NUFIZA-379615 format. One record per atom (N, C-alpha, C): residue number from 1; residue in three letters; chain; atom name; x, y, z. Coordinates in pm, 1 decimal. Example, Ala and Ser with C-alpha at 12.3 -4.5 7.8 and 13.67 -1.06 7.14 Angstrom:
// NUFIZA-379615
n 1; res ala; chain A; atom N; xx 1319.0; yy -569.0; zz 780.0
n 1; res ala; chain A; atom CA; xx 1230.0; yy -450.0; zz 780.0
n 1; res ala; chain A; atom C; xx 1320.0; yy -330.0; zz 780.0
n 2; res ser; chain A; atom N; xx 1285.0; yy -225.0; zz 708.0
n 2; res ser; chain A; atom CA; xx 1367.0; yy -106.0; zz 714.0
n 2; res ser; chain A; atom C; xx 1290.0; yy 3.0; zz 787.0
END
This chain:
// NUFIZA-379615
n 1; res met; chain A; atom N; xx 3307.1; yy -2963.1; zz -378.5
n 1; res met; chain A; atom CA; xx 3194.4; yy -2856.1; zz -413.3
n 1; res met; chain A; atom C; xx 3168.5; yy -2725.0; zz -323.5
n 2; res thr; chain A; atom N; xx 3121.1; yy -2651.7; zz -388.8
n 2; res thr; chain A; atom CA; xx 3118.5; yy -2525.4; zz -386.4
n 2; res thr; chain A; atom C; xx 2991.5; yy -2475.0; zz -258.0
n 3; res thr; chain A; atom N; xx 3025.1; yy -2404.3; zz -187.1
n 3; res thr; chain A; atom CA; xx 2887.4; yy -2345.9; zz -64.5
n 3; res thr; chain A; atom C; xx 2853.6; yy -2207.4; zz -112.3
n 4; res leu; chain A; atom N; xx 2745.8; yy -2190.3; zz -71.8
n 4; res leu; chain A; atom CA; xx 2656.3; yy -2058.8; zz -86.1
n 4; res leu; chain A; atom C; xx 2697.6; yy -1974.1; zz 20.7
n 5; res asp; chain A; atom N; xx 2729.3; yy -1813.1; zz -39.0
n 5; res asp; chain A; atom CA; xx 2721.0; yy -1744.2; zz 103.5
n 5; res asp; chain A; atom C; xx 2582.5; yy -1689.8; zz 133.2
n 6; res cys; chain A; atom N; xx 2505.0; yy -1725.3; zz 93.1
n 6; res cys; chain A; atom CA; xx 2338.1; yy -1672.5; zz 136.3
n 6; res cys; chain A; atom C; xx 2253.0; yy -1823.2; zz 164.9
n 7; res asp; chain A; atom N; xx 2175.0; yy -1805.0; zz 255.9
n 7; res asp; chain A; atom CA; xx 2103.9; yy -1964.0; zz 299.3
n 7; res asp; chain A; atom C; xx 1947.3; yy -1911.1; zz 222.3
n 8; res ile; chain A; atom N; xx 1946.6; yy -1996.4; zz 122.2
n 8; res ile; chain A; atom CA; xx 1810.6; yy -2002.5; zz 15.4
n 8; res ile; chain A; atom C; xx 1676.9; yy -2003.0; zz 96.1
n 9; res leu; chain A; atom N; xx 1719.4; yy -2122.4; zz 221.2
n 9; res leu; chain A; atom CA; xx 1586.4; yy -2162.9; zz 276.7
n 9; res leu; chain A; atom C; xx 1527.3; yy -2042.2; zz 385.9
n 10; res his; chain A; atom N; xx 1631.6; yy -1946.5; zz 424.5
n 10; res his; chain A; atom CA; xx 1582.0; yy -1849.3; zz 514.9
n 10; res his; chain A; atom C; xx 1667.5; yy -1718.3; zz 477.6
n 11; res pro; chain A; atom N; xx 1575.9; yy -1660.7; zz 400.1
n 11; res pro; chain A; atom CA; xx 1632.6; yy -1530.0; zz 330.9
n 11; res pro; chain A; atom C; xx 1578.9; yy -1426.7; zz 426.7
n 12; res thr; chain A; atom N; xx 1661.9; yy -1321.4; zz 429.1
n 12; res thr; chain A; atom CA; xx 1652.4; yy -1202.6; zz 514.3
n 12; res thr; chain A; atom C; xx 1516.0; yy -1099.8; zz 483.0
n 13; res val; chain A; atom N; xx 1447.3; yy -1061.3; zz 555.8
n 13; res val; chain A; atom CA; xx 1369.0; yy -956.6; zz 504.4
n 13; res val; chain A; atom C; xx 1330.8; yy -873.3; zz 381.1
n 14; res ala; chain A; atom N; xx 1524.2; yy -837.0; zz 399.0
n 14; res ala; chain A; atom CA; xx 1559.6; yy -746.5; zz 282.0
n 14; res ala; chain A; atom C; xx 1517.5; yy -801.4; zz 151.3
n 15; res gln; chain A; atom N; xx 1552.8; yy -966.9; zz 134.3
n 15; res gln; chain A; atom CA; xx 1545.3; yy -996.1; zz 28.7
n 15; res gln; chain A; atom C; xx 1441.7; yy -1065.7; zz 1.1
n 16; res glu; chain A; atom N; xx 1339.6; yy -1084.6; zz 72.1
n 16; res glu; chain A; atom CA; xx 1233.0; yy -1138.4; zz 77.0
n 16; res glu; chain A; atom C; xx 1108.2; yy -985.8; zz 27.1
n 17; res asn; chain A; atom N; xx 1145.6; yy -903.7; zz 44.7
n 17; res asn; chain A; atom CA; xx 1057.3; yy -772.9; zz -8.0
n 17; res asn; chain A; atom C; xx 1119.8; yy -724.2; zz -155.7
n 18; res gln; chain A; atom N; xx 1252.6; yy -773.9; zz -157.1
n 18; res gln; chain A; atom CA; xx 1309.7; yy -761.0; zz -312.7
n 18; res gln; chain A; atom C; xx 1247.0; yy -861.5; zz -419.0
n 19; res cys; chain A; atom N; xx 1223.6; yy -932.3; zz -379.9
n 19; res cys; chain A; atom CA; xx 1157.1; yy -1062.2; zz -462.1
n 19; res cys; chain A; atom C; xx 1006.9; yy -1048.0; zz -510.9
n 20; res cys; chain A; atom N; xx 1013.1; yy -1076.1; zz -613.9
n 20; res cys; chain A; atom CA; xx 849.1; yy -1090.7; zz -683.6
n 20; res cys; chain A; atom C; xx 779.8; yy -1147.0; zz -619.4
n 21; res lys; chain A; atom N; xx 610.7; yy -1102.2; zz -573.3
n 21; res lys; chain A; atom CA; xx 555.8; yy -1143.4; zz -487.7
n 21; res lys; chain A; atom C; xx 526.5; yy -1312.6; zz -503.3
n 22; res lys; chain A; atom N; xx 509.8; yy -1366.3; zz -626.5
n 22; res lys; chain A; atom CA; xx 506.8; yy -1529.6; zz -662.3
n 22; res lys; chain A; atom C; xx 603.7; yy -1602.7; zz -612.4
n 23; res lys; chain A; atom N; xx 720.0; yy -1534.8; zz -610.2
n 23; res lys; chain A; atom CA; xx 868.9; yy -1647.9; zz -560.4
n 23; res lys; chain A; atom C; xx 915.8; yy -1638.4; zz -433.5
n 24; res thr; chain A; atom N; xx 777.0; yy -1553.1; zz -303.5
n 24; res thr; chain A; atom CA; xx 829.4; yy -1541.4; zz -186.8
n 24; res thr; chain A; atom C; xx 791.2; yy -1686.1; zz -139.9
n 25; res leu; chain A; atom N; xx 830.2; yy -1726.3; zz -22.1
n 25; res leu; chain A; atom CA; xx 803.3; yy -1857.0; zz 53.2
n 25; res leu; chain A; atom C; xx 662.3; yy -1847.9; zz 88.2
n 26; res val; chain A; atom N; xx 643.5; yy -1757.1; zz 197.4
n 26; res val; chain A; atom CA; xx 509.4; yy -1757.2; zz 238.5
n 26; res val; chain A; atom C; xx 451.3; yy -1615.9; zz 179.4
n 27; res pro; chain A; atom N; xx 344.7; yy -1634.6; zz 63.6
n 27; res pro; chain A; atom CA; xx 272.2; yy -1538.6; zz -16.7
n 27; res pro; chain A; atom C; xx 229.2; yy -1450.7; zz 72.9
n 28; res asn; chain A; atom N; xx 220.2; yy -1321.6; zz 44.7
n 28; res asn; chain A; atom CA; xx 127.2; yy -1234.3; zz 163.4
n 28; res asn; chain A; atom C; xx 97.4; yy -1125.1; zz 60.8
n 29; res pro; chain A; atom N; xx -35.5; yy -1087.3; zz 23.3
n 29; res pro; chain A; atom CA; xx -58.0; yy -955.9; zz -38.6
n 29; res pro; chain A; atom C; xx 3.6; yy -820.7; zz -10.4
n 30; res arg; chain A; atom N; xx 17.3; yy -715.0; zz -123.8
n 30; res arg; chain A; atom CA; xx 109.5; yy -613.2; zz -82.0
n 30; res arg; chain A; atom C; xx -28.1; yy -479.6; zz -97.1
n 31; res ser; chain A; atom N; xx -140.3; yy -511.3; zz -105.7
n 31; res ser; chain A; atom CA; xx -228.6; yy -422.8; zz -100.2
n 31; res ser; chain A; atom C; xx -284.3; yy -408.1; zz 59.2
n 32; res glu; chain A; atom N; xx -347.2; yy -279.2; zz 81.9
n 32; res glu; chain A; atom CA; xx -397.4; yy -271.6; zz 211.0
n 32; res glu; chain A; atom C; xx -517.1; yy -182.7; zz 198.4
n 33; res phe; chain A; atom N; xx -581.3; yy -180.6; zz 321.5
n 33; res phe; chain A; atom CA; xx -681.1; yy -62.9; zz 299.4
n 33; res phe; chain A; atom C; xx -571.4; yy 83.0; zz 391.4
n 34; res leu; chain A; atom N; xx -637.2; yy 181.4; zz 339.0
n 34; res leu; chain A; atom CA; xx -596.2; yy 330.0; zz 398.8
n 34; res leu; chain A; atom C; xx -686.4; yy 377.6; zz 461.1
n 35; res ser; chain A; atom N; xx -655.6; yy 475.0; zz 538.3
n 35; res ser; chain A; atom CA; xx -737.3; yy 582.6; zz 587.1
n 35; res ser; chain A; atom C; xx -656.5; yy 713.0; zz 552.9
n 36; res leu; chain A; atom N; xx -741.4; yy 798.1; zz 494.7
n 36; res leu; chain A; atom CA; xx -708.0; yy 909.1; zz 409.7
n 36; res leu; chain A; atom C; xx -761.0; yy 1020.9; zz 483.6
n 37; res arg; chain A; atom N; xx -684.5; yy 1096.2; zz 496.7
n 37; res arg; chain A; atom CA; xx -746.2; yy 1226.2; zz 598.5
n 37; res arg; chain A; atom C; xx -700.5; yy 1360.3; zz 486.1
n 38; res cys; chain A; atom N; xx -873.0; yy 1415.2; zz 474.6
n 38; res cys; chain A; atom CA; xx -889.5; yy 1516.2; zz 373.6
n 38; res cys; chain A; atom C; xx -810.4; yy 1628.5; zz 427.7
n 39; res ala; chain A; atom N; xx -722.6; yy 1744.2; zz 329.7
n 39; res ala; chain A; atom CA; xx -649.0; yy 1837.3; zz 390.0
n 39; res ala; chain A; atom C; xx -696.5; yy 1951.8; zz 424.3
n 40; res ser; chain A; atom N; xx -852.1; yy 1962.4; zz 327.1
n 40; res ser; chain A; atom CA; xx -912.3; yy 2056.9; zz 384.8
n 40; res ser; chain A; atom C; xx -1029.9; yy 2081.4; zz 493.0
n 41; res cys; chain A; atom N; xx -1115.6; yy 1964.0; zz 521.5
n 41; res cys; chain A; atom CA; xx -1199.4; yy 1931.3; zz 605.2
n 41; res cys; chain A; atom C; xx -1151.3; yy 1809.6; zz 735.0
n 42; res met; chain A; atom N; xx -1058.6; yy 1769.5; zz 716.1
n 42; res met; chain A; atom CA; xx -1003.8; yy 1685.2; zz 840.5
n 42; res met; chain A; atom C; xx -1085.0; yy 1542.1; zz 852.4
n 43; res gln; chain A; atom N; xx -1179.1; yy 1528.5; zz 752.4
n 43; res gln; chain A; atom CA; xx -1245.5; yy 1416.2; zz 745.1
n 43; res gln; chain A; atom C; xx -1165.7; yy 1265.9; zz 707.8
n 44; res leu; chain A; atom N; xx -1190.0; yy 1150.0; zz 782.8
n 44; res leu; chain A; atom CA; xx -1124.9; yy 1043.4; zz 723.7
n 44; res leu; chain A; atom C; xx -1190.1; yy 960.8; zz 638.1
n 45; res thr; chain A; atom N; xx -1107.6; yy 894.9; zz 557.3
n 45; res thr; chain A; atom CA; xx -1186.6; yy 818.4; zz 436.6
n 45; res thr; chain A; atom C; xx -1124.5; yy 674.4; zz 428.2
n 46; res thr; chain A; atom N; xx -1195.0; yy 587.4; zz 416.3
n 46; res thr; chain A; atom CA; xx -1134.5; yy 452.8; zz 397.1
n 46; res thr; chain A; atom C; xx -1131.9; yy 404.4; zz 225.0
n 47; res ala; chain A; atom N; xx -983.0; yy 395.2; zz 214.8
n 47; res ala; chain A; atom CA; xx -960.1; yy 353.9; zz 67.9
n 47; res ala; chain A; atom C; xx -877.3; yy 221.5; zz 38.4
n 48; res phe; chain A; atom N; xx -885.1; yy 162.8; zz -61.1
n 48; res phe; chain A; atom CA; xx -822.6; yy 45.4; zz -90.7
n 48; res phe; chain A; atom C; xx -707.8; yy 105.3; zz -166.1
n 49; res ser; chain A; atom N; xx -573.9; yy 38.0; zz -122.9
n 49; res ser; chain A; atom CA; xx -438.9; yy 117.8; zz -202.8
n 49; res ser; chain A; atom C; xx -426.7; yy 65.5; zz -327.7
n 50; res his; chain A; atom N; xx -472.1; yy -21.2; zz -368.4
n 50; res his; chain A; atom CA; xx -506.6; yy -15.4; zz -521.4
n 50; res his; chain A; atom C; xx -617.0; yy -9.2; zz -603.5
n 51; res ser; chain A; atom N; xx -654.8; yy 103.9; zz -564.8
n 51; res ser; chain A; atom CA; xx -820.7; yy 127.5; zz -618.6
n 51; res ser; chain A; atom C; xx -790.3; yy 159.9; zz -755.0
n 52; res asn; chain A; atom N; xx -917.6; yy 122.5; zz -838.8
n 52; res asn; chain A; atom CA; xx -915.0; yy 183.6; zz -970.6
n 52; res asn; chain A; atom C; xx -1035.6; yy 298.2; zz -1027.7
n 53; res ile; chain A; atom N; xx -1058.4; yy 326.7; zz -904.9
n 53; res ile; chain A; atom CA; xx -1162.2; yy 468.8; zz -952.1
n 53; res ile; chain A; atom C; xx -1135.4; yy 564.4; zz -864.7
n 54; res pro; chain A; atom N; xx -1135.2; yy 704.4; zz -902.6
n 54; res pro; chain A; atom CA; xx -1075.9; yy 795.0; zz -818.0
n 54; res pro; chain A; atom C; xx -1148.4; yy 806.2; zz -681.6
n 55; res ile; chain A; atom N; xx -1082.2; yy 840.1; zz -591.5
n 55; res ile; chain A; atom CA; xx -1135.8; yy 866.9; zz -453.1
n 55; res ile; chain A; atom C; xx -1183.1; yy 1043.9; zz -417.6
n 56; res ser; chain A; atom N; xx -1274.4; yy 1065.1; zz -355.9
n 56; res ser; chain A; atom CA; xx -1294.3; yy 1187.3; zz -325.5
n 56; res ser; chain A; atom C; xx -1356.6; yy 1171.9; zz -185.0
n 57; res cys; chain A; atom N; xx -1347.7; yy 1325.6; zz -100.5
n 57; res cys; chain A; atom CA; xx -1433.7; yy 1315.3; zz 27.3
n 57; res cys; chain A; atom C; xx -1554.0; yy 1311.0; zz 35.0
n 58; res ala; chain A; atom N; xx -1598.0; yy 1224.6; zz 118.5
n 58; res ala; chain A; atom CA; xx -1755.7; yy 1249.6; zz 155.6
n 58; res ala; chain A; atom C; xx -1791.1; yy 1352.7; zz 215.6
n 59; res glu; chain A; atom N; xx -1713.6; yy 1431.9; zz 258.9
n 59; res glu; chain A; atom CA; xx -1779.5; yy 1554.6; zz 346.0
n 59; res glu; chain A; atom C; xx -1763.8; yy 1682.8; zz 216.3
n 60; res cys; chain A; atom N; xx -1652.0; yy 1726.8; zz 174.7
n 60; res cys; chain A; atom CA; xx -1643.1; yy 1837.8; zz 95.2
n 60; res cys; chain A; atom C; xx -1638.4; yy 1807.3; zz -35.9
n 61; res asn; chain A; atom N; xx -1635.6; yy 1670.7; zz -74.8
n 61; res asn; chain A; atom CA; xx -1603.5; yy 1609.1; zz -227.9
n 61; res asn; chain A; atom C; xx -1463.7; yy 1657.6; zz -301.2
n 62; res ala; chain A; atom N; xx -1395.9; yy 1699.3; zz -234.1
n 62; res ala; chain A; atom CA; xx -1236.0; yy 1711.1; zz -270.0
n 62; res ala; chain A; atom C; xx -1176.7; yy 1597.5; zz -321.8
n 63; res pro; chain A; atom N; xx -1119.9; yy 1596.0; zz -448.4
n 63; res pro; chain A; atom CA; xx -1021.4; yy 1466.7; zz -479.5
n 63; res pro; chain A; atom C; xx -921.7; yy 1414.3; zz -387.5
n 64; res leu; chain A; atom N; xx -921.9; yy 1303.3; zz -339.4
n 64; res leu; chain A; atom CA; xx -819.0; yy 1260.2; zz -243.7
n 64; res leu; chain A; atom C; xx -692.3; yy 1160.6; zz -282.6
n 65; res ala; chain A; atom N; xx -723.9; yy 1092.2; zz -399.1
n 65; res ala; chain A; atom CA; xx -636.7; yy 1008.7; zz -462.5
n 65; res ala; chain A; atom C; xx -678.5; yy 982.8; zz -600.7
n 66; res phe; chain A; atom N; xx -592.0; yy 922.9; zz -691.8
n 66; res phe; chain A; atom CA; xx -600.2; yy 892.8; zz -839.6
n 66; res phe; chain A; atom C; xx -583.4; yy 758.5; zz -855.3
n 67; res pro; chain A; atom N; xx -601.8; yy 675.2; zz -933.7
n 67; res pro; chain A; atom CA; xx -532.7; yy 551.6; zz -952.2
n 67; res pro; chain A; atom C; xx -441.7; yy 578.2; zz -1067.6
n 68; res thr; chain A; atom N; xx -336.6; yy 488.5; zz -1040.4
n 68; res thr; chain A; atom CA; xx -253.4; yy 458.2; zz -1175.6
n 68; res thr; chain A; atom C; xx -233.2; yy 319.1; zz -1222.0
n 69; res gly; chain A; atom N; xx -154.5; yy 241.6; zz -1242.4
n 69; res gly; chain A; atom CA; xx -157.9; yy 143.2; zz -1318.4
n 69; res gly; chain A; atom C; xx -172.7; yy 32.7; zz -1188.3
n 70; res gly; chain A; atom N; xx -110.4; yy 65.8; zz -1119.8
n 70; res gly; chain A; atom CA; xx -102.8; yy -22.5; zz -923.8
n 70; res gly; chain A; atom C; xx -163.3; yy 74.4; zz -849.6
n 71; res arg; chain A; atom N; xx -56.9; yy 118.2; zz -756.3
n 71; res arg; chain A; atom CA; xx -102.0; yy 184.3; zz -628.1
n 71; res arg; chain A; atom C; xx -158.9; yy 308.6; zz -652.4
n 72; res ile; chain A; atom N; xx -248.7; yy 374.2; zz -562.0
n 72; res ile; chain A; atom CA; xx -319.0; yy 492.6; zz -599.5
n 72; res ile; chain A; atom C; xx -215.5; yy 594.7; zz -563.6
n 73; res arg; chain A; atom N; xx -238.0; yy 711.2; zz -648.7
n 73; res arg; chain A; atom CA; xx -144.1; yy 837.6; zz -622.5
n 73; res arg; chain A; atom C; xx -229.9; yy 965.1; zz -551.7
n 74; res leu; chain A; atom N; xx -163.2; yy 961.8; zz -445.8
n 74; res leu; chain A; atom CA; xx -223.6; yy 1071.9; zz -328.5
n 74; res leu; chain A; atom C; xx -231.9; yy 1211.7; zz -382.3
n 75; res val; chain A; atom N; xx -321.3; yy 1302.6; zz -354.7
n 75; res val; chain A; atom CA; xx -303.9; yy 1453.0; zz -398.9
n 75; res val; chain A; atom C; xx -239.5; yy 1511.1; zz -293.1
n 76; res glu; chain A; atom N; xx -193.8; yy 1573.3; zz -326.5
n 76; res glu; chain A; atom CA; xx -122.5; yy 1660.2; zz -230.2
n 76; res glu; chain A; atom C; xx -165.4; yy 1717.5; zz -120.0
n 77; res gly; chain A; atom N; xx -106.1; yy 1685.2; zz 24.1
n 77; res gly; chain A; atom CA; xx -172.9; yy 1728.8; zz 118.3
n 77; res gly; chain A; atom C; xx -258.4; yy 1630.9; zz 212.0
n 78; res val; chain A; atom N; xx -277.2; yy 1528.5; zz 142.7
n 78; res val; chain A; atom CA; xx -333.2; yy 1437.1; zz 194.7
n 78; res val; chain A; atom C; xx -270.6; yy 1332.4; zz 291.0
n 79; res glu; chain A; atom N; xx -307.7; yy 1309.0; zz 417.2
n 79; res glu; chain A; atom CA; xx -235.0; yy 1217.0; zz 493.1
n 79; res glu; chain A; atom C; xx -288.0; yy 1096.1; zz 455.5
n 80; res ser; chain A; atom N; xx -187.8; yy 972.8; zz 465.0
n 80; res ser; chain A; atom CA; xx -261.4; yy 861.3; zz 501.8
n 80; res ser; chain A; atom C; xx -167.2; yy 751.0; zz 578.2
n 81; res arg; chain A; atom N; xx -234.3; yy 655.8; zz 617.4
n 81; res arg; chain A; atom CA; xx -196.5; yy 556.2; zz 723.2
n 81; res arg; chain A; atom C; xx -241.7; yy 434.0; zz 693.7
n 82; res pro; chain A; atom N; xx -185.4; yy 318.8; zz 740.6
n 82; res pro; chain A; atom CA; xx -264.2; yy 164.9; zz 715.5
n 82; res pro; chain A; atom C; xx -396.9; yy 171.4; zz 812.6
n 83; res lys; chain A; atom N; xx -461.1; yy 135.5; zz 746.9
n 83; res lys; chain A; atom CA; xx -607.7; yy 80.5; zz 850.7
n 83; res lys; chain A; atom C; xx -583.6; yy -42.3; zz 911.4
n 84; res val; chain A; atom N; xx -638.4; yy -4.1; zz 1076.3
n 84; res val; chain A; atom CA; xx -605.0; yy -106.7; zz 1186.6
n 84; res val; chain A; atom C; xx -756.5; yy -149.4; zz 1212.3
n 85; res asn; chain A; atom N; xx -733.8; yy -287.1; zz 1225.2
n 85; res asn; chain A; atom CA; xx -826.8; yy -362.2; zz 1221.5
n 85; res asn; chain A; atom C; xx -904.7; yy -358.5; zz 1416.0
n 86; res ala; chain A; atom N; xx -997.9; yy -270.7; zz 1431.0
n 86; res ala; chain A; atom CA; xx -1022.3; yy -235.2; zz 1568.4
n 86; res ala; chain A; atom C; xx -1203.7; yy -246.0; zz 1584.5
END
C-alpha cells in the first residue's frame, strides 16, 4: 500500500486558495465590499468587488471602476481596501 505525501483532510492555505471555490472543504465567498478613494477629490465610495455596473464618484462624478467578467477593474490612481464592519 502506498502513502500520499500530502494530507487530504487538512490542506494548507496555499492549496486551499488554489482550489476551485466549489471544491474547498469550507466554502467561503471570494467577493467583498471595497472602499474606493477617488484620486481627484479623495472621497470614499463603497463598492462591491464583483459589480456589473460602472462605479463613479458621488462627489465629482469621476469614473472609479469598470466591470469585467468577474472582479472590477480600477481606474489608475484609485486606491482600494476591503471594507471593515464597524
